[in-house]
C-alpha positions, 0 to 999 in steps of 0.5 A, a space after each residue: 176226216 172227210 165227210 161223205 157226200 150224201 147220194 142223190 135221190 131220184 128226181 123225175 120231172 113232171 110233164 107239161 099240162 098239154 102233154 098228150 100222155 094225159 089221155 092215157 092216165 087214170 086218176 091215180 096216175 097209172 099209164 094204161 093201154 088195154 091190158 097194159 098197166 104201168 105206174 110207180 109200183 111197176 108193170 102189170 098185164 091185166 089179161 088174167 086175174 091175179 092169184 088170190 095170194 097176190 090179189 090187187 087192192 082197189 084204189 078209190 079211182 078204180 085202178 088195180 095195182 099189185 104189190 111189188 117188192 122192188 120200187 123206185 124209192 129203193 134206188 139211190 143215184 150214184 151218177 149220170 153215166 149216159 145222155 142221149 136222144 132217148 133219155 138219161 141213164 144213171 148208175 143206181 144202187 139198191 139201198 138195202 141190197 147194194 146191187 148196182 143197176 143202170 136206170 134209163 129215165 125217158 121223159 115222155 110226150 107220147 104222140 098217139 100214133 106211136 103209143 102202141 109201139 111204145 107199149 109193145 116195146 116195153 112188153 118185149 123188154 119185160 119179157 126178154 129171157 135171153 143171156 145175150 140181151 140186157 136184162 130189164 128187171 123192172 119198168 115204172 111210170 111215174 110223174 111223166 117218165 118211164 123208168 127202165 131198171 136195166 142190168 148194169 154192164 160194168 165194162 161199158 160197150 164195144 165202142 169203149 173196148 175198141 177205143 182202147 185196144 184199137 183193133 180186136 183179134 179174130 179169136 176174140 171177135 169170134 167170141 163177140 160175134 157168137 154172143 151177138 148172134 145168139 142175141 139176134 137169133 132170140 130177137 129175130 126168131 122168138 120175139 120177132 123183133 128187128 133191132 134196127 140199131 146194132 152198133 158198137 155202143 149198143 153192144 155192152 160188155 161186162 168184166 166176165 166177157 159177156 156181150 149183150 144187146 141193148 136198146 132194141 126199140 124204145 129209144 128209137 121210138 122215143 126219138 120219134 116222139 121228139 119230132 125226129 125220124 127214128 131212121 136218122 137219129 145219129 145212127 145211119 152209119 150202120 144202116 143197110 142199103 135198103 134202110 138208108 134209102 128209105 125202102 122196106 127192110 126186115 131182120 137182115 138189116 140187123 145182119 148188115 149192121 153186124 157186118 160193119 161192126 165186126 169189120 170196124 173192130 177188125 180194121 180199127 176204123 169205120 169201114 166207110 172211112 178212108 183212114 182213122 184220121 178222117 175227121 167225123 167220117 163221111 157226110 150223110 150224103 157221101 155215106 148214102 151214095 157209098 152204101 147204095 151205089 158202091 160195092 160193100 166193104 170187105 175184109 182185106 184178104 191179105 190181113 185176115 183169115 178166109 173164114 173171117 173174110 167169108 163171114 163179113 161177106 155173108 153179112 155185107 151183101 147189098 141185096 138183103 135176100 143174099 145175106 145170111 140169117 142170124 141162125 145161119 151165121 151161128 154155124 159159119 166156119 168163122 164161128 166154129 173155128 174158135 169154139 174149142 179154143 176156150 177163148 176168154 174175152 173176160 181177160 181182154 176186157 178186164 185189163 182195160 180202164 173202166 168206161 167214163 160214160 155209159 153208152 147211149 
């Protein structure tokens, strides 16, 4: 008879004494910035007085915190499923309900100049109400770490999918594109957010065939706190010409990235690679020269439909003003072509092996 190994409890390390984050902590360990309060009981915006039935209790330090039914202590770790510059991602399970979540734990040494951006991004995570953006159920601050309790997407990322199927056929790609565009329309038009890091590993998939955008902002900002430029944290491959050359950029930079992702899914390799056998792909300087100086990549007209070739071209315009917006692309002929065909992406992803690691 085998004895089950007990599940690990969550362990979060304590920041070093010299950490600049301490200037934004109250005596009881609440991270605060104006109306933004975040601690081990969760997030609260203090712009309004809580209702009488949920009125906060005052601690000896003067902090006001609300009672939350969900806490970090309710979660048990199953395994680490991702590691990256932005932090560690764990698969966790609620002890009493049994629901699985992805817990992203970000150890923080926050520089003062980017503190407000961190707060803004956490507010956006908490407020997002879009079926095509990964849900952030709760966020916490405790012992020097921000913890984001995220929706668990059980089929990994689009990167996991294309590693197994090599290429994705146009009908499935149309379904993927429509869902990503719905997420981008929400971020661009309702939240006024530029994602900045659209790539296959940031487009997550579940067994139902739902595609959702993740990692919009927090990880890139956190990487900056570690002394790195968020512009060049290993994701420059999908950057638009204006971004990779250091110029100003806008929402259309996400559209360029989407165009590269879609083309990669169709041809089975990163568009700026000459073949699948090119180890590591082009160097940064080779890629910089190609993106800025050469004509944008395109879908081979002899292999793909005119609608698909047109869609890729609408995304991959070197001049950002010539690119279609996310809202415009929603009505593109390539998207419309398959809308009435009842294409089930879930059939494709459910037939694949579950991913070993969660995308980072």
